[in-house]
N, C-alpha and C positions, 0 to 999 in steps of 0.2 A: 277707687275707696278714697274718700277725704283725707286730707294729710294729718287732721286733727285725730281722726279716728286710727289711722296707721300708726300714729305716735302712742296712742293708748294701747293698742295691741302689742307693739313692740315693747312698751315699758311692762306690761304684764308678763309678757314672754321671758323678757330678761329677768324679771324678779323671780319667776317660777324657775328659771334655770339657776339662778344663785341659790334659791332655797334647795333645789335638788343636789347641788354640790355640797351643801352644808350637811344633809341628810346622807349622803353618800360618804362623806368624810366621817361622820359619826358612825355610820356602819362599819367602815374599816377598823374602827377601834374594837368591834366585838365580833369580827369574822368576815364582814364584808357582805355583798350582794350575794355571792356564791353560797356563804353559810345560809342565809335567808332561804334561797331557792331551793337548797337541798332539804332544809328541814320542812318546808312547804310542798315538796315534789313538783316544783315547776322549773322552768328554764330561767337562767340568769336575764336574758331579755325581757321576759315578762315582769320580773322584779324591777328592772330599770324603767321599763313603760310606767309601772304605778309610780315610782319615784318622780318621774318627770310630768305626772298628772296626765298622760296619754291614756291609760288604762286604769280608771278608778276602781280598783278591786278591793272591797272592803275587808276581806280576809287577809290579804297581803298587807294592806295598809296597817291593819292591827298589829301583824307580826313585826312589821318595820317599827312601828311606835313603841310597842312593848320592849323590843330588843335594845333600844336607845334611851328607854325610860321618858318617852313623851307621850302626850295625848294625840291621837289622830288629828283633832282640830288645831293642835299647835303646828302640825307639820302641813296640813293642807286646809287653812282655814277658809279659803274661798269655796271649798268644796266638801263641807260638813257632811259626814253621814247622817242619815235619818234614822 
């Protein structure tokens, strides 16, 4: 992989990781990942994967966004829902 492409990929990964940390921090104020997982009947790792962009699940994204009073597109702008 060319170095310029690698830098771009790493830059995106770092940005996404920082956003994931912000989302997680905001969720902690309203009960955390565990609370969302319990409310939706899914496991905590599933919610974490959605937060980190690994598993783009619209239902979980919407629940996360609602719980912290944000729009889904504010949290995951590069992966807007259709």
